[in-house]
PDB file of N, CA, C and O in Angstrom:
ATOM      1  N   UNK A   1     160.656  82.124 -14.312  1.00  0.00           N
ATOM      2  CA  UNK A   1     160.027  80.982 -13.683  1.00  0.00           C
ATOM      3  C   UNK A   1     160.043  81.128 -12.163  1.00  0.00           C
ATOM      4  O   UNK A   1     161.021  81.594 -11.579  1.00  0.00           O
ATOM      5  N   UNK A   2     158.965  80.729 -11.550  1.00  0.00           N
ATOM      6  CA  UNK A   2     158.883  80.776 -10.093  1.00  0.00           C
ATOM      7  C   UNK A   2     158.779  79.353  -9.569  1.00  0.00           C
ATOM      8  O   UNK A   2     157.913  78.589  -9.996  1.00  0.00           O
ATOM      9  N   UNK A   3     159.651  79.003  -8.654  1.00  0.00           N
ATOM     10  CA  UNK A   3     159.662  77.648  -8.099  1.00  0.00           C
ATOM     11  C   UNK A   3     159.009  77.558  -6.735  1.00  0.00           C
ATOM     12  O   UNK A   3     158.901  76.460  -6.188  1.00  0.00           O
ATOM     13  N   UNK A   4     158.582  78.637  -6.182  1.00  0.00           N
ATOM     14  CA  UNK A   4     157.931  78.607  -4.877  1.00  0.00           C
ATOM     15  C   UNK A   4     157.296  79.942  -4.567  1.00  0.00           C
ATOM     16  O   UNK A   4     157.463  80.918  -5.299  1.00  0.00           O
ATOM     17  N   UNK A   5     156.584  79.966  -3.497  1.00  0.00           N
ATOM     18  CA  UNK A   5     155.934  81.202  -3.098  1.00  0.00           C
ATOM     19  C   UNK A   5     156.935  82.097  -2.387  1.00  0.00           C
ATOM     20  O   UNK A   5     157.785  81.627  -1.632  1.00  0.00           O
ATOM     21  N   UNK A   6     156.823  83.373  -2.637  1.00  0.00           N
ATOM     22  CA  UNK A   6     157.714  84.320  -1.975  1.00  0.00           C
ATOM     23  C   UNK A   6     157.146  84.791  -0.642  1.00  0.00           C
ATOM     24  O   UNK A   6     157.821  85.504   0.100  1.00  0.00           O
ATOM     25  N   UNK A   7     155.919  84.401  -0.334  1.00  0.00           N
ATOM     26  CA  UNK A   7     155.337  84.780   0.951  1.00  0.00           C
ATOM     27  C   UNK A   7     155.552  83.650   1.942  1.00  0.00           C
ATOM     28  O   UNK A   7     155.355  82.476   1.628  1.00  0.00           O
ATOM     29  N   UNK A   8     155.956  84.026   3.134  1.00  0.00           N
ATOM     30  CA  UNK A   8     156.177  83.020   4.176  1.00  0.00           C
ATOM     31  C   UNK A   8     154.892  82.814   4.954  1.00  0.00           C
ATOM     32  O   UNK A   8     154.111  83.747   5.140  1.00  0.00           O
ATOM     33  N   UNK A   9     154.680  81.611   5.401  1.00  0.00           N
ATOM     34  CA  UNK A   9     153.522  81.314   6.237  1.00  0.00           C
ATOM     35  C   UNK A   9     153.920  81.590   7.681  1.00  0.00           C
ATOM     36  O   UNK A   9     154.770  80.897   8.240  1.00  0.00           O
ATOM     37  N   UNK A  10     153.315  82.587   8.272  1.00  0.00           N
ATOM     38  CA  UNK A  10     153.634  82.965   9.645  1.00  0.00           C
ATOM     39  C   UNK A  10     152.507  82.480  10.546  1.00  0.00           C
ATOM     40  O   UNK A  10     151.333  82.745  10.288  1.00  0.00           O
ATOM     41  N   UNK A  11     152.874  81.768  11.604  1.00  0.00           N
ATOM     42  CA  UNK A  11     151.892  81.273  12.559  1.00  0.00           C
ATOM     43  C   UNK A  11     151.757  82.307  13.667  1.00  0.00           C
ATOM     44  O   UNK A  11     152.741  82.619  14.338  1.00  0.00           O
ATOM     45  N   UNK A  12     150.557  82.843  13.872  1.00  0.00           N
ATOM     46  CA  UNK A  12     150.372  83.809  14.957  1.00  0.00           C
ATOM     47  C   UNK A  12     150.640  83.164  16.315  1.00  0.00           C
ATOM     48  O   UNK A  12     150.485  81.954  16.481  1.00  0.00           O
ATOM     49  N   UNK A  13     151.039  83.981  17.275  1.00  0.00           N
ATOM     50  CA  UNK A  13     151.353  83.466  18.607  1.00  0.00           C
ATOM     51  C   UNK A  13     150.155  82.821  19.285  1.00  0.00           C
ATOM     52  O   UNK A  13     150.322  81.876  20.057  1.00  0.00           O
ATOM     53  N   UNK A  14     148.950  83.312  19.012  1.00  0.00           N
ATOM     54  CA  UNK A  14     147.790  82.750  19.685  1.00  0.00           C
ATOM     55  C   UNK A  14     147.426  81.364  19.167  1.00  0.00           C
ATOM     56  O   UNK A  14     146.610  80.677  19.782  1.00  0.00           O
ATOM     57  N   UNK A  15     148.008  80.939  18.059  1.00  0.00           N
ATOM     58  CA  UNK A  15     147.760  79.596  17.541  1.00  0.00           C
ATOM     59  C   UNK A  15     148.881  78.627  17.903  1.00  0.00           C
ATOM     60  O   UNK A  15     148.803  77.447  17.561  1.00  0.00           O
ATOM     61  N   UNK A  16     149.906  79.094  18.578  1.00  0.00           N
ATOM     62  CA  UNK A  16     151.012  78.221  18.962  1.00  0.00           C
ATOM     63  C   UNK A  16     150.512  77.192  19.974  1.00  0.00           C
ATOM     64  O   UNK A  16     149.640  77.478  20.795  1.00  0.00           O
ATOM     65  N   UNK A  17     151.074  76.009  19.897  1.00  0.00           N
ATOM     66  CA  UNK A  17     150.644  74.927  20.778  1.00  0.00           C
ATOM     67  C   UNK A  17     151.277  75.062  22.156  1.00  0.00           C
ATOM     68  O   UNK A  17     152.392  75.571  22.279  1.00  0.00           O
ATOM     69  N   UNK A  18     150.574  74.609  23.199  1.00  0.00           N
ATOM     70  CA  UNK A  18     151.156  74.652  24.539  1.00  0.00           C
ATOM     71  C   UNK A  18     152.328  73.674  24.655  1.00  0.00           C
ATOM     72  O   UNK A  18     152.408  72.688  23.923  1.00  0.00           O
ATOM     73  N   UNK A  19     153.215  73.964  25.574  1.00  0.00           N
ATOM     74  CA  UNK A  19     154.375  73.107  25.814  1.00  0.00           C
ATOM     75  C   UNK A  19     153.981  72.051  26.837  1.00  0.00           C
ATOM     76  O   UNK A  19     153.501  72.383  27.921  1.00  0.00           O
ATOM     77  N   UNK A  20     154.181  70.779  26.497  1.00  0.00           N
ATOM     78  CA  UNK A  20     153.869  69.696  27.431  1.00  0.00           C
ATOM     79  C   UNK A  20     155.136  69.234  28.128  1.00  0.00           C
ATOM     80  O   UNK A  20     156.202  69.152  27.516  1.00  0.00           O
ATOM     81  N   UNK A  21     155.009  68.928  29.431  1.00  0.00           N
ATOM     82  CA  UNK A  21     156.132  68.420  30.198  1.00  0.00           C
ATOM     83  C   UNK A  21     155.605  67.432  31.227  1.00  0.00           C
ATOM     84  O   UNK A  21     154.417  67.437  31.551  1.00  0.00           O
ATOM     85  N   UNK A  22     156.491  66.582  31.740  1.00  0.00           N
ATOM     86  CA  UNK A  22     156.120  65.532  32.683  1.00  0.00           C
ATOM     87  C   UNK A  22     156.620  65.876  34.076  1.00  0.00           C
ATOM     88  O   UNK A  22     157.755  66.322  34.245  1.00  0.00           O
ATOM     89  N   UNK A  23     155.770  65.667  35.072  1.00  0.00           N
ATOM     90  CA  UNK A  23     156.148  65.869  36.464  1.00  0.00           C
ATOM     91  C   UNK A  23     157.098  64.745  36.878  1.00  0.00           C
ATOM     92  O   UNK A  23     156.843  63.576  36.591  1.00  0.00           O
ATOM     93  N   UNK A  24     158.186  65.098  37.549  1.00  0.00           N
ATOM     94  CA  UNK A  24     159.161  64.092  37.982  1.00  0.00           C
ATOM     95  C   UNK A  24     158.649  63.231  39.127  1.00  0.00           C
ATOM     96  O   UNK A  24     159.151  62.127  39.341  1.00  0.00           O
ATOM     97  N   UNK A  25     157.655  63.718  39.869  1.00  0.00           N
ATOM     98  CA  UNK A  25     157.181  62.981  41.037  1.00  0.00           C
ATOM     99  C   UNK A  25     156.028  62.039  40.711  1.00  0.00           C
ATOM    100  O   UNK A  25     156.029  60.886  41.143  1.00  0.00           O
ATOM    101  N   UNK A  26     155.042  62.518  39.952  1.00  0.00           N
ATOM    102  CA  UNK A  26     153.851  61.695  39.710  1.00  0.00           C
ATOM    103  C   UNK A  26     153.733  61.225  38.263  1.00  0.00           C
ATOM    104  O   UNK A  26     152.791  60.506  37.929  1.00  0.00           O
ATOM    105  N   UNK A  27     154.664  61.615  37.401  1.00  0.00           N
ATOM    106  CA  UNK A  27     154.647  61.282  35.973  1.00  0.00           C
ATOM    107  C   UNK A  27     153.409  61.811  35.251  1.00  0.00           C
ATOM    108  O   UNK A  27     153.056  61.324  34.177  1.00  0.00           O
ATOM    109  N   UNK A  28     152.758  62.798  35.837  1.00  0.00           N
ATOM    110  CA  UNK A  28     151.609  63.420  35.192  1.00  0.00           C
ATOM    111  C   UNK A  28     152.059  64.383  34.100  1.00  0.00           C
ATOM    112  O   UNK A  28     153.159  64.933  34.153  1.00  0.00           O
ATOM    113  N   UNK A  29     151.198  64.575  33.118  1.00  0.00           N
ATOM    114  CA  UNK A  29     151.498  65.490  32.015  1.00  0.00           C
ATOM    115  C   UNK A  29     150.886  66.847  32.344  1.00  0.00           C
ATOM    116  O   UNK A  29     149.709  66.942  32.690  1.00  0.00           O
ATOM    117  N   UNK A  30     151.678  67.868  32.236  1.00  0.00           N
ATOM    118  CA  UNK A  30     151.232  69.236  32.467  1.00  0.00           C
ATOM    119  C   UNK A  30     151.464  70.046  31.199  1.00  0.00           C
ATOM    120  O   UNK A  30     152.265  69.663  30.347  1.00  0.00           O
ATOM    121  N   UNK A  31     150.772  71.149  31.080  1.00  0.00           N
ATOM    122  CA  UNK A  31     150.946  72.033  29.927  1.00  0.00           C
ATOM    123  C   UNK A  31     151.270  73.436  30.400  1.00  0.00           C
ATOM    124  O   UNK A  31     150.742  73.913  31.405  1.00  0.00           O
ATOM    125  N   UNK A  32     152.139  74.078  29.661  1.00  0.00           N
ATOM    126  CA  UNK A  32     152.467  75.481  29.899  1.00  0.00           C
ATOM    127  C   UNK A  32     152.161  76.254  28.626  1.00  0.00           C
ATOM    128  O   UNK A  32     152.210  75.709  27.524  1.00  0.00           O
ATOM    129  N   UNK A  33     151.847  77.514  28.793  1.00  0.00           N
ATOM    130  CA  UNK A  33     151.624  78.370  27.629  1.00  0.00           C
ATOM    131  C   UNK A  33     152.912  78.446  26.812  1.00  0.00           C
ATOM    132  O   UNK A  33     154.001  78.305  27.369  1.00  0.00           O
ATOM    133  N   UNK A  34     152.806  78.666  25.505  1.00  0.00           N
ATOM    134  CA  UNK A  34     154.001  78.691  24.652  1.00  0.00           C
ATOM    135  C   UNK A  34     155.040  79.731  25.071  1.00  0.00           C
ATOM    136  O   UNK A  34     156.236  79.536  24.851  1.00  0.00           O
ATOM    137  N   UNK A  35     154.593  80.830  25.673  1.00  0.00           N
ATOM    138  CA  UNK A  35     155.540  81.872  26.063  1.00  0.00           C
ATOM    139  C   UNK A  35     156.036  81.731  27.500  1.00  0.00           C
ATOM    140  O   UNK A  35     156.793  82.577  27.976  1.00  0.00           O
ATOM    141  N   UNK A  36     155.612  80.658  28.205  1.00  0.00           N
ATOM    142  CA  UNK A  36     156.020  80.430  29.591  1.00  0.00           C
ATOM    143  C   UNK A  36     156.902  79.193  29.654  1.00  0.00           C
ATOM    144  O   UNK A  36     156.557  78.144  29.111  1.00  0.00           O
ATOM    145  N   UNK A  37     158.041  79.326  30.319  1.00  0.00           N
ATOM    146  CA  UNK A  37     158.943  78.187  30.448  1.00  0.00           C
ATOM    147  C   UNK A  37     158.413  77.212  31.488  1.00  0.00           C
ATOM    148  O   UNK A  37     157.878  77.645  32.508  1.00  0.00           O
ATOM    149  N   UNK A  38     158.547  75.896  31.261  1.00  0.00           N
ATOM    150  CA  UNK A  38     158.153  74.929  32.290  1.00  0.00           C
ATOM    151  C   UNK A  38     159.020  75.117  33.536  1.00  0.00           C
ATOM    152  O   UNK A  38     160.143  75.612  33.440  1.00  0.00           O
ATOM    153  N   UNK A  39     158.508  74.727  34.699  1.00  0.00           N
ATOM    154  CA  UNK A  39     159.289  74.895  35.920  1.00  0.00           C
ATOM    155  C   UNK A  39     160.543  74.028  35.913  1.00  0.00           C
ATOM    156  O   UNK A  39     160.608  73.005  35.231  1.00  0.00           O
ATOM    157  N   UNK A  40     161.516  74.451  36.673  1.00  0.00           N
ATOM    158  CA  UNK A  40     162.751  73.675  36.787  1.00  0.00           C
ATOM    159  C   UNK A  40     163.065  73.529  38.265  1.00  0.00           C
ATOM    160  O   UNK A  40     163.331  74.537  38.920  1.00  0.00           O
ATOM    161  N   UNK A  41     163.047  72.337  38.817  1.00  0.00           N
ATOM    162  CA  UNK A  41     162.764  71.041  38.215  1.00  0.00           C
ATOM    163  C   UNK A  41     161.281  70.914  37.863  1.00  0.00           C
ATOM    164  O   UNK A  41     160.431  71.562  38.473  1.00  0.00           O
ATOM    165  N   UNK A  42     160.983  70.077  36.878  1.00  0.00           N
ATOM    166  CA  UNK A  42     159.590  69.943  36.438  1.00  0.00           C
ATOM    167  C   UNK A  42     158.733  69.158  37.433  1.00  0.00           C
ATOM    168  O   UNK A  42     158.621  67.935  37.347  1.00  0.00           O
ATOM    169  N   UNK A  43     158.136  69.878  38.368  1.00  0.00           N
ATOM    170  CA  UNK A  43     157.251  69.276  39.370  1.00  0.00           C
ATOM    171  C   UNK A  43     155.928  70.032  39.309  1.00  0.00           C
ATOM    172  O   UNK A  43     155.906  71.262  39.350  1.00  0.00           O
ATOM    173  N   UNK A  44     154.834  69.296  39.211  1.00  0.00           N
ATOM    174  CA  UNK A  44     153.515  69.915  39.043  1.00  0.00           C
ATOM    175  C   UNK A  44     153.075  70.625  40.331  1.00  0.00           C
ATOM    176  O   UNK A  44     153.552  70.291  41.415  1.00  0.00           O
ATOM    177  N   UNK A  45     152.178  71.588  40.214  1.00  0.00           N
ATOM    178  CA  UNK A  45     151.709  72.335  41.386  1.00  0.00           C
ATOM    179  C   UNK A  45     151.072  71.449  42.455  1.00  0.00           C
ATOM    180  O   UNK A  45     151.204  71.740  43.644  1.00  0.00           O
ATOM    181  N   UNK A  46     150.390  70.384  42.063  1.00  0.00           N
ATOM    182  CA  UNK A  46     149.769  69.488  43.037  1.00  0.00           C
ATOM    183  C   UNK A  46     150.826  68.799  43.888  1.00  0.00           C
ATOM    184  O   UNK A  46     150.688  68.726  45.109  1.00  0.00           O
ATOM    185  N   UNK A  47     151.878  68.294  43.254  1.00  0.00           N
ATOM    186  CA  UNK A  47     152.954  67.632  44.000  1.00  0.00           C
ATOM    187  C   UNK A  47     153.695  68.624  44.892  1.00  0.00           C
ATOM    188  O   UNK A  47     154.107  68.272  45.997  1.00  0.00           O
ATOM    189  N   UNK A  48     153.865  69.846  44.427  1.00  0.00           N
ATOM    190  CA  UNK A  48     154.522  70.872  45.249  1.00  0.00           C
ATOM    191  C   UNK A  48     153.711  71.128  46.511  1.00  0.00           C
ATOM    192  O   UNK A  48     154.275  71.226  47.600  1.00  0.00           O
ATOM    193  N   UNK A  49     152.383  71.237  46.374  1.00  0.00           N
ATOM    194  CA  UNK A  49     151.535  71.460  47.550  1.00  0.00           C
ATOM    195  C   UNK A  49     151.608  70.286  48.514  1.00  0.00           C
ATOM    196  O   UNK A  49     151.683  70.486  49.726  1.00  0.00           O
ATOM    197  N   UNK A  50     151.587  69.050  47.985  1.00  0.00           N
ATOM    198  CA  UNK A  50     151.650  67.877  48.856  1.00  0.00           C
ATOM    199  C   UNK A  50     152.960  67.827  49.635  1.00  0.00           C
ATOM    200  O   UNK A  50     152.960  67.537  50.832  1.00  0.00           O
ATOM    201  N   UNK A  51     154.066  68.105  48.972  1.00  0.00           N
ATOM    202  CA  UNK A  51     155.370  68.087  49.637  1.00  0.00           C
ATOM    203  C   UNK A  51     155.449  69.198  50.675  1.00  0.00           C
ATOM    204  O   UNK A  51     156.007  68.996  51.753  1.00  0.00           O
ATOM    205  N   UNK A  52     154.903  70.357  50.368  1.00  0.00           N
ATOM    206  CA  UNK A  52     154.915  71.472  51.308  1.00  0.00           C
ATOM    207  C   UNK A  52     154.113  71.138  52.563  1.00  0.00           C
ATOM    208  O   UNK A  52     154.560  71.418  53.675  1.00  0.00           O
ATOM    209  N   UNK A  53     152.941  70.547  52.396  1.00  0.00           N
ATOM    210  CA  UNK A  53     152.115  70.161  53.543  1.00  0.00           C
ATOM    211  C   UNK A  53     152.839  69.120  54.390  1.00  0.00           C
ATOM    212  O   UNK A  53     152.832  69.213  55.618  1.00  0.00           O
ATOM    213  N   UNK A  54     153.465  68.130  53.753  1.00  0.00           N
ATOM    214  CA  UNK A  54     154.212  67.117  54.504  1.00  0.00           C
ATOM    215  C   UNK A  54     155.366  67.735  55.279  1.00  0.00           C
ATOM    216  O   UNK A  54     155.614  67.364  56.426  1.00  0.00           O
ATOM    217  N   UNK A  55     156.070  68.671  54.664  1.00  0.00           N
ATOM    218  CA  UNK A  55     157.201  69.317  55.334  1.00  0.00           C
ATOM    219  C   UNK A  55     156.728  70.153  56.523  1.00  0.00           C
ATOM    220  O   UNK A  55     157.356  70.139  57.582  1.00  0.00           O
ATOM    221  N   UNK A  56     155.626  70.880  56.353  1.00  0.00           N
ATOM    222  CA  UNK A  56     155.107  71.683  57.457  1.00  0.00           C
ATOM    223  C   UNK A  56     154.623  70.810  58.604  1.00  0.00           C
ATOM    224  O   UNK A  56     154.828  71.153  59.768  1.00  0.00           O
ATOM    225  N   UNK A  57     153.987  69.691  58.295  1.00  0.00           N
ATOM    226  CA  UNK A  57     153.545  68.767  59.351  1.00  0.00           C
ATOM    227  C   UNK A  57     154.740  68.163  60.077  1.00  0.00           C
ATOM    228  O   UNK A  57     154.697  67.978  61.294  1.00  0.00           O
ATOM    229  N   UNK A  58     155.809  67.854  59.338  1.00  0.00           N
ATOM    230  CA  UNK A  58     157.013  67.307  59.963  1.00  0.00           C
ATOM    231  C   UNK A  58     157.641  68.328  60.914  1.00  0.00           C
ATOM    232  O   UNK A  58     158.282  67.949  61.894  1.00  0.00           O
ATOM    233  N   UNK A  59     157.462  69.608  60.630  1.00  0.00           N
ATOM    234  CA  UNK A  59     157.988  70.661  61.501  1.00  0.00           C
ATOM    235  C   UNK A  59     157.043  70.979  62.659  1.00  0.00           C
ATOM    236  O   UNK A  59     157.364  71.800  63.518  1.00  0.00           O
ATOM    237  N   UNK A  60     155.883  70.332  62.679  1.00  0.00           N
ATOM    238  CA  UNK A  60     154.938  70.529  63.767  1.00  0.00           C
ATOM    239  C   UNK A  60     153.982  71.686  63.572  1.00  0.00           C
ATOM    240  O   UNK A  60     153.361  72.137  64.534  1.00  0.00           O
ATOM    241  N   UNK A  61     153.851  72.172  62.365  1.00  0.00           N
ATOM    242  CA  UNK A  61     152.937  73.277  62.082  1.00  0.00           C
ATOM    243  C   UNK A  61     151.526  72.720  61.940  1.00  0.00           C
ATOM    244  O   UNK A  61     151.289  71.789  61.170  1.00  0.00           O
ATOM    245  N   UNK A  62     150.584  73.306  62.698  1.00  0.00           N
ATOM    246  CA  UNK A  62     149.190  72.878  62.585  1.00  0.00           C
ATOM    247  C   UNK A  62     148.554  73.541  61.374  1.00  0.00           C
ATOM    248  O   UNK A  62     148.648  74.754  61.188  1.00  0.00           O
ATOM    249  N   UNK A  63     147.906  72.726  60.559  1.00  0.00           N
ATOM    250  CA  UNK A  63     147.252  73.258  59.359  1.00  0.00           C
ATOM    251  C   UNK A  63     145.752  73.190  59.507  1.00  0.00           C
ATOM    252  O   UNK A  63     145.023  73.592  58.600  1.00  0.00           O
TER     253      UNK A  63
END
C-alpha cells in the first residue's frame, strides 16, 4: 500500500517569491530578490538618498 507520493515537489528558484520588507523611515514596502538579503537597517534607497543630500547640505557641500 502507498500512502503518499514518493516524489517531492521542488519549487525552482526562479519561481520563488520576492522578500518584502518595510522601510523604517517612510514605512514604505520594498521588495528584494529571494537570494538577496534586505538591507540592515531596513531603509529604502530613496530615504538613503534624501538623508545623504541633507547631510551634505548641512556640511556646506554645493550640489
